[in-house]
N, C-alpha and C positions, 0 to 999 in steps of 0.2 A: 342681709341679716342686720338687725338693729339691736345691738347689745346695750340697752339703756342701763347705765350704772350710776350710782350715787357718786358725788364728789368725794365723799368720805371713803367709799369702797375703792375708788380709783387711787386716791392719795394715800390713805392710811393703810390700804391693803398691799402696797408695794414696799415690802420691807428691805428691798435691795437699795433703797435710797434713804439717807439719813434726813435730808431736808424734804419736808412735805410740800411747802409752798414758799415762794420768795417774792420780794420786791427788790429789784436789782440795783436801784440807785436812789440815794437820798442823803440827808444829813441828820446826825444825832445831836440833840441838845439836852442839857439839863436845865430845866426852867424852875426858878424859885420866885414866884410872884410876890411873896411877902418877906423875903429874906434880905438882911443887910449885907449878905455876901455878894450881892449883885443879881440882876434880874435873870439873866440866862448865860449859859456857857456852852460854846460850840465844842463838843467832844470829838466828833468825827466829821471832818469836812466832806468826805466821800465814803459812803458805806452802803451795805446791803442788809436787808432784814429777812430773816428766815424763821419758820417754825420747824423745829427739829425734834426727831425722836430721841428718847433716852433708852437705856437698856432695860427699863422697867415698864411693865404694862400700865397703860393709862397715865403715863407721865410724859410731858412734852416741855420743850424749852422754847422761849423766845430768844433769838440770837441776833445781835447787831454786830456785823463784822466789818471792820475797817478795810477800805481799799486804798492802796498807796499809789501815788504818782511815781513815775520812773525815777529811781534814785532816792526817793524820800525815805524808804525803809532803812537803807544803809546809813543815811545821814542821822536818822533818829537813833540807830544802834550806837553810833559813835558818840552822839551828844548825850544820850540818856541811858547809858548802861546801868548806872547805879539805880536810877529810878525804876528801870525794868526789873531789876533784881528785887526791889522792894515790893512792887505792885504785881509782879508776874506778867510775863509776856502775853499770856492769854487775856488779861484784863486790859492791857494796852491795845491789843489788836482786835479784841471782840469783847462784848459784854453779854452775859448770859443770865436769863431770868426764868425761873420756873413758872410755867403758865398756870397760875392759880387765880381764883376769883379775888384774892386779896389785892392783886395788882389793879383791879378795876380797869382792865384794858378796854379801850374804846377807840373808835375811829371817827374822823370827820372827812367825808369824801363827797364833795359837791363838784358838779361839772363846771369847769372854768376856774377852779381854785386848786391850790396845792393840797393834795391829800395828806392827812396827818394821822399818825398813830400815837396814842398817849397812854401812859400807865404810871402808877404811883412809884415814887422812889421810897421804898420801904425803910431804907436806912437814913433817910433825910428828915427834914422838918415837915410839919403839917402843910400840905398843899404843894410840896415839891413834886415835880413830874419829869419823867423822861419823855421826850417827843422826837419821833422820827418823821421828818418832813420829806415827803416823797419828791423826787425830781419832777419838774413840770411835765415831762413826757409821759409820766405814769398815768394810766387811765384810772378814772375814779372807780370803775367796776372792778379793776384788779385789786385796788385797796380794799374794797368791800369784800371781795372773795377772801382776802387775807384775814380780815376781821371775822368772817364767818368760820374759817378754819380754826382760828384762835378760840372762838366760842365753843366749837365742838371739842377741842382739846380740854378746855376747862370743864365742860360737862363730863367728859370721861374721867377726869381726875376726881371730881366731886362725887360722882355716883358709881365710879368703878365699873362701868359697863360701856359697851359700844355706843357711839353717837348715832348709829343707825336706828336706835330706839328713841331718839330724841324727837320731840314734837317742836313745832314753831314756838309754842309758849315756853317749852323747856329752854330753848336757845336764847330767847329774849331775856331770860334771867341774867345773862351775861352781857347784855347791851349797856347796862349802867346809864340809862337815859336820865336818871335824876341827879347825876353828877353835875357840878358847875361847868360852864362852857370851857372848852379847851383854850387856854390863853395863847397868844402869839408867841412863837419861839424867840423871835428877835424883833422887838418893837422899835419903831422909829423914835418914840419919845419915852419918857418915864412911865412905868406902869401905874403910878399912883393916879387914881381917879379916872383911868381910861375905861372906856366901854369895850366890851368884848367885840373883837372883829370877826370872830368865827362862831357860827351858831353851834349849839350842842349837836352831838351825833344823834341821828335818828335811830329808832329801834331797828334791830336786824329784821329785814323782811325776807320771807322765804322765797327763794328763787328756784325751787324744785331741784336743788342740787342732788337730791336723792334719786333723780331720774336723768342724770347727765351721762353723756357719752365721753369716753376719753378724749376724743377729738374736740368736744365742746370745751373741756378743760384746757386743752392745748391752745384753743383759740382765745381763752380768757386769760392765759398767762401773760405776764408783762413782756412785751417785745423788747429786745435789746437793741433794736435798730433806732437810729436817731429820729425823733419826731419833734417838730417845733411846737412851742406852746400854742401858736395860732391854730395849727392843725388839730391839736388836742382839744381845744375849745370847740371846734366844729363837730366833734364826735358826740352825738347825743343819743340817749337810749332810744331803742325802737319803740315807736308809739303805735297803738292799735289804729288801723284805718277806720274810716267811717263805715258803719254797717249798711248793707243793702237791705232794702225792704223785702220781706218774704212774700212770694206770690200766694195767691189764694190756695188754701189746702183742700185737696179732695179726701185724703185719708192720712191718718197718723200711723206710721209704721212703728215708731218707738219714741219714748219720751223718758229720759233719765236725768238724775241729778249728778253733778260732778263739780270739781274744781277746775278753773280755767287758767292756763299759763300761756304766755307769749314768748317766742324765742327772740332774744335781743341780739342783733347782729354785732353790736359793739363788744359786748362781754362774752358772747358765745354761751349764754345760759338761758334757761326757761325761767321767766319771771312771773310770779303769781299776779293775776289780774283781778280775779273774783273768787271768793271762797265757795260760792253757791250759785251755780247756773243750771238752766234747763237745756239739755241737748236734745233737740227734736228733729227727727227725720220724717218728712212728709212727701206724699205724692202730689205733684202740682200740675201735672199735665200728662199727655200721652207718652209714657215711658220716661217721664222727667220727674226728678226727685230733688228735694231741697234739704240742706242741713242748716238749721237756725239755732244759734246759741244766745240765750237771753239771761240777764241777771235781774235782780230786783229793781235796779235803778237805771239799767240801760240795755239796749240791744247790742250785743257784742259783734256778731258777724252773721252773715248769711252767705251760703255757698251752694252752688249747684253740685249735686253728687255726680262726679265724673272721674275717670281714671287718674287725672292729674292731681287729685287730692293726695295721692300716694299714701293710703291708709296703712298704719302699722299698729298692731295691738300687742301689748306686753302684759301678760297676766301676772308675772312675778311682781311687777310694780303697779298693777291695776291701772295702766295708762293706755291712752290712745293718742298717737301723734299723726298730724295730717297737715297738708298745705292748703292755704286759702289764697285766692287770687282776687285782686280788685279789678275794677273795670278797665283800668289803664294797663293791666298785665303785671303789676307788681305782685311779688310772691311773699307770703308770710308763713311761718311755721307755728302751729298751735298745739297745745297738749291738754287733754282732758284727763283728770285723775278721778277714778271712781272709788266709792266707799268699800266695795267688796267685789269678789269675782263674779257673783251672780249678776250684779248690775252691769258689769262690763260685758258679760256674755250676751245678755239681752240686747244691749246696744250694738254689739258686734253683729249679731244676726240681723237686726233691723237695717243697719247701714249696708252690710254686704248684700242683703236682699235687694236694696235699692240700686246699688251699683251693678249687680248682676242683671237685674231686670232692665236697667237702662241700656246695658251693652247688648243683651240678647233679645230684647223686646218680647220677652216671654215671662209668664208668671213663675216665680221661684218655686213655689210649693207644688206646682203642677209639673214642671219640667225637670227639676233636680230631685233625684231620688235621695232618700234618707242616707244611704250608704255613700253617696257622693258629696253630701254637704260638708262633711268633715274635711274632705280633700280640698274643697274650695276655701273653707274658712281657715284651714291650717296654713295655706299659702300666704296669708296676710298676718300671721302671728309672728311675733319675735320669738324664734325657737331657741335663742341662745340663753341658757340659764346655767351659770357656773357658780360654785362656791369659791370662797377666797383662795383656798389652798390650790384648787384646780387652776384657778386663774394665774396664780404665781408660777406654777409649774409650766403652764402653757406659754406664758410670756417669756420665761427664762429659756425654754426650749426654742422658742421662735427667735430670740435674740442670738442664741448660739448658732441656729441654722442660718440666719442672715449673715453672721460673721463668716461662717464657713463658705457660704455662697460667694461673698465678696472676695474672699481669699482665692477661691477657685477662678473667678472671673479675672482677678488681677493677674493670676499666674498665666492665664491663657490669652489675655488681651494685651499683655506687655504694658507699654506705657500709655495705652489709650485710656482716656477717661471721658466723662460726659462734658467736662469743661471744654469750651470752645478754644480755638487756638488764639495766638496773639493778634492775628489779623482779623479777628471776628467782626470788628466794627466795619471793616471794608467789605467783608463777605455779606453782611446783612443788608442787602440792597433790594429795592423793588425791582423784580425781574420782568415787570411788564405783563400785559394781558393781551390775549388775542383780539384782533380787531373785530372779529365776529362775536365776541363776548363769551366764547367757550371757556370752561374751567375743567380741571380734573374731576372725574366722576366715578371711575371704577379702578379697582386694583386687583391684579392677579400675581401671586408670588410663585416663582418657579420651584419645583421640587427636584428635578434632575439637573437643571442648569441654575447657576447663581445669577438669576435675573428677576427683576420685577417689571411688570407691564402695567402702564397707567393709561387709561382711556381719557382723551380730551377731544370732544367733538368727533370729527372724522379722522382723528389721528391717534396713534398709540406710541407712547414714549417707552423706550427700553432702557433699563437702568441696571448696571452691573453691581453685584455685591462684592465689595473689595475685601482683601484679607484682613484689614483692620476694622471690619464691620461698619463700613460707610457705603453710601451709594455714589455711583459715578455714572454720569450720562454716557450711554453707549451709542444709541442710534434712535431714529424715529421712523415710523411707518406712516406715511401721509396719504391723504385722499383715499380712504378705505372705500371700496365700491364693490358692488355685486359683479359676478362674472359678466353680466350684461352691461356694466359700466355705470350703474346708478350709485352715486355717492350716498353714504349713510353713516350716521353716528351709532356705534354699537349700543344696544340697549342692555344686553347681558353678555358676559364672556365666561369661558371656561377653558383652562389648559388641559391638554390630553396628549396621548401618544408620546410619553416621555418628554413633554414640553416642546415637541416639534410642531404641534398643531394648536390652534385656538379655535373653539367653536364660538360663533357670534350670532346674535339675533338682531334683526332690524325692526325698528319701531313700525307698527302698522302692517307687519307681515308675520302673523303668529303661527302660520302653518309651515313655515320653512326655517331652516337654520343654514349657516354658512361656515365653511371651513377655510381658515387662513393657514397657509403654509408659512410658518414663522422664519424658516430658513430662506425662503424666497421673498417674504414680506408682502404677500399678496393673497387676496381671497381667490381660491382656485376651484371651489365646489359650492353648489347650492343643493341642499338636501330637502326635498319635499317630504315632510313627515306623514301627513294625512290630509285628505281633502276636507274633512269635517271636524277633526279633533285638533284644537290648537295646542301649541306647546307654550304653556305659561311658565313652567319651571323645568330646568334640566340640571342633572347632578351626576357625578361619576358612578360607575358600576359598583365600586367599593372605595373604601377610604383612601387607598394608595394607588388606584388605577392610573392616576396621572403619571406615576413613575414607570409605568409599563407600556407595552404596545397594545393594551386592551382597546378594542374598536367600539364596543357597544357602551351605551350609557342610558340613564333613565330619564324619562320625560313625564311630566304631569300637566294635565289641564285642571280646571276648577273642580272636576268631579271624576277624573280618571288617572290611573297610573299605567305606564307602559314602558317597554324597552324600545330603544332606537338603535337600529343596526345600519350604519351607512353603507354596508356592503350589499344590502338588498337592492334588487332592481326595482325601479319605480318608487312607491312610497316606502319610507324607511321604518315605519312603525311595525313591530313584530306582533301580528294579530293574536298569536297563541299566548302572549304574555301581556294581555290588556285586561285591566280590571276597571270596569266602569260602574259608577254608582248612579242610581235613579234620582236620588235627592241632590240638592245643591250643597255640596260639602265645602265649597269655597276654599280648596287647598291653596296654601300660600307659600310653603317652603318644604324642602325635603333634604335628607342627608343619608349617608350609608356608613356602616361599620367596616372594619377590615375584612370580615367574613361576607359582607354584602347584605347584611340585614338593613332594613329600610325604616326610617322614621319620617312620618309625614305630619305636618302641622297645618292648621287652617286659620282663616280670618275669624272663625268663631272661637278660637282659643283651645280647641281640643287637639290631642296628639294620638296618632295611630302608629302601631309598631307591627311590622311584617317580617317574616323570615325569608320570604321570597315574593316575587311578583305573581299576579294572577289569582290570588286567593284572598279571603277576608283577613282582616288584621287579627293578630293573636291577642293584642291588648289595645284597648281604647281608654285613654285617660280623659276625665271630664274637662269640659271647657270652663276656664275661669271667666271668660267673656271678652277679655282683651285680645284683639287680633295678634297673631304671632307673625312677626315679619321675618324671622330667621330661625334656623334650627341647626344644631351641630350635635355630634355624638362622639364619645370617646372611641378609640380604635377597637377596644374589647367589647363595646356595646353596653357597658355598665351605666355610664352617665349620659343622660340626655340634657342638652342645654337649649332652651327656647328663649327667644328675644321678643319682648313686646316694646312698645314705644317708651314706656316709663320704668320697666324693670325686666330682669331676667328670671328664668326658672331653671333650677338645677334639680334633676330628678334621678334618684338611684333606682334603676329598674332591675337590679338583682334581687331575687326573692330570697328572703332570709328565714322563712318558716313555711310550714305546710307541706303538702305533698310535692310541690314543685320547688322546694328549697334548693338553692344553688343554680336554678335556671333563670335566664333573662326573660324579661317581658316580651322580647322578640320571639322567644322560643315557646313559652307557655304562658297562658293567660293568668293574670293575678286572680286570686280568690275574690269573690264579691265583697267580702268584708276586710280585705287586706290590700287596699290600694296603697301605692308608695306615697310617702309624705314629701311633698314638694318643698324645696328650699327657695325662697324668694330673695334674689340678690338685687338689691337696689341701693341707691344713695339714701342716706338718712334724710328725713324731711327737712332738718335744719340745713344740711348741705344743699339740698334741692333749692331751698329758699335763697341761699347765698349764691348758688350757680346762677339762678334766674335774676337775682339782684344785680349780678355782674354783667350777664349777657343780654338781659331783657328778652330772653327767648325761653320757651318751654323745653322740657327734656325731650329728646328724640334719639334713642340709642341706635347706633349702627348694629348690624347683625353680629352678635357675639360669637366668638370662636375659641376653642381650646388651642393651645400650642400643639403642634402635631409633628410626627416624624416616625419612620419605621423603627420599631423597637424602643420608642421613647414614651415615657409616662406623661400623661396630661397633668401638668402642675399649675397652670395659669390660664385664666380666661381674660380675653380682651374685648373691649367695645369702646365706643366713643359717643359723646353727646356734645353738640356745639363745638367749642374750641378745646374741649377736655378729652384726653385719652384716659381711659379707666381700665385698670387691671385688677382682677380678684385672684388672690392666692387660694388654690384649692385646699392646701393644708390648713390655712387659717379658717376657711369656711367650714371644713369638715371637723376641725377641732373646736368650733364654736367661738373663735376669736372675735374680739369686739371691733377690730379694725382690719377687716379682710380685704379692703381695696385701697389702691393708690392712684394718684392722678398726675397728669402733666398738662399744663395749659399752653396752648399755641395762640398765635396772633389771629388766626382765622379758623373758620369751621373745619373740622376734620371730615373729609369726604369719604375716606375708606381707610381701613387699617387691618393689619394681620401680622402674625409672627413670621419671622424668617423660618423657612422649612427646616425641621430637625432641631430647633432650638427654642427655648423659652426666654432667652437672654436679650434678644434683639427684635425690635418692632419696626415694621415698615409703615409709614404714615403718609397718606396723600392729602394734602391741603389743596385749596382751589388753584393755587399757582406755584406750589412747591411740593417736593417729595423728600421725605426725610427717613433716615434709619436712626432710631434712638435706642440706647441701652435701657432695658427694663428697670435697672437699678436707679436710673435717673428720675423715675416717678417718685412722688412724695406722698406721705400720709396727708389726707385732706384736712387742713387746718384753715383758719381764717386767713393766715398769711399765704399759704400755698394756693388757695383759691383766688386770692387777690393778687398773686404774684405777677410781675411783669411777664407778659406772654413770650414764649420762646419763638424765635424765628430761625428756621434752618439756614445753614450756611450755603452760600452759592456753590462752594466747592463740593458740597455733598450731592446735590441733585438739581440741576438747572432746569427750570421750567422754560427757559429760552430754547429748549430743544424744539420748540414749535415755531421758531423763527424761520422765515423763508430761506435764509442762507444755510440752514442745516437740515433741510428736508432730503432724506435719502431713503432708499429701499434696499439697503445692503443687509446681508445676513449677519447675525451677531456671533 
């Protein structure tokens, strides 16, 4: 979900905080260019600037608050008691100004120079100014953001209405571009006859802050960490890359006018590039389509229409956000803003037609029925629309919930926290790699035993879950081989029979499966499933079959579903429970509910739901076109979770109206005009661009899963892409929260991930050469800082990948 919110909605709408925006470090001067009293006076050596609410509607204050060095405040109290009584402690510690247009508040913020805020001293002489000179570590864009908020406050005071109604022209009224240049606060020489060293502040440019996300604002807020001036100068606004030439067009699918905005990595905002562009989608080849955006004076960008553009439409704000990739793989995030809903709807249908036809290689109007088009289009809409009151209530409730959750975890986890121990530096060592180049590839988490199993080439490492929720190396199973002695690296694995057995599949042998006795640490059986039907997928009989002695499980080929019973003589496929399709369905994933209902997905992107084997599906959900690489379902069968390479789909399959109200899609078919509305869970395009800016790799989600456990409610979803683990809060998603996901960055690509069975608090993560258990609360909201954060390295004491060394190869039971 992408809840695009204005800066003003995010800042002004949160009444729980008095300060709306801040610049945390700078100096306050009183500058008198033409006064005999002296050119300038340093009032506060170290201070912070805020825009603050008052108790009255449409009234805001500019506050400069003094910061004291250690002991300074006490010294001043002793030396200046009389003075403080005369002037008031508040005036000595902070200066407060009503944000009114009379102040002529303006900013000077140029890259490589100290940013300056300036406003009239209304009680002083003509030309006297207060100047807040920002610390050199302050980003210019942070100062500009501060200035924009100040302009919005002045607009509200003057017109006594919300700044959401303000246009760019309205806000430029408060830029005061015709004022004289801002003089230096502390000149080297006398001000007489000096030429201005600082150019006048430019007019406020619209950076589409009415379409910001809360995380965008967080990324634009001034960091309190130390940044050297040299590093600050190196940070420049994101520039549009060179446009690619559009291929020759066969047919124009859609051509609409819009505003064009580019996401700036430095400030975390969308910045206006062109007021009027043409956004054109054309067919350029056999199932190939092209998006070209052109202005009156230049070609802005050309992009092939592919899933990686991550299209998101928000009709509340008439916006479309997408990713654009240059030939060297660099990612950028762009935003189109349309003049009205009808224009955006036409563009959406044209673009989605192109994307769907590219993926399915079939004509949209011929293959997709009218009743299914809304299902496809809705999946790419931003469904989160909240008014301000609902937003406040949701955020307050979420904060309370998170505090309660932290209290619960603290009570149960004792002294354990996410912080590493004092010997962390010694633990974070390179644990080496196998001489044969193998890395960790698959993960299976035990349900009956507190163990996790990690596949690495022809070996399996066994890790114990400790009482303090860490991993401890237990043993390794080396040289996995068939009963006939052929070594192999398991292609797929599945725990069964109360975690005593593991089912393995060998590459190049699709018609057979192998049973490993984990207590013995050896493959003991080969099961020939069928002579002609391969096993491409296998999954448990029901959601919690792993915890029981259930012997049967489900198998799928590309176009068949069947039951596998290892107790049968000869081939293990149960012929009476085989459902074969004549067409090429290209099944790609399957899962089951606690009752044994079956959900099957395909590389075409469709999902089928069965109440049992051997019959036709009760419900078939239309294909969006993207191949589904993984599927999960809640234990009760209400929520289906599908994973594609670039996004997840969360689908409520409980029927809420009609004759089948209260029934699941597994039990009764949905009415033709009442398909469920999919929720598309994805990273925001701006986060995608930043992820790829950091990793230089495209998105590629691992198969997403719910937390699971008998009698446990599904509360969280987990997946990973590249070095990032990502979790979505079900509550936040269903409440329409603007920030439903959290992230944690590792030093290497995450190969596999899953929750500890029976808990949503702890996550097992397999990296190429490490295995880690991390507390979910250690994940952070995605901000510029957390995305760029130094990657985490698991401690050696948690889970040693050296379990693969020759000195530790054992075949002992765990």
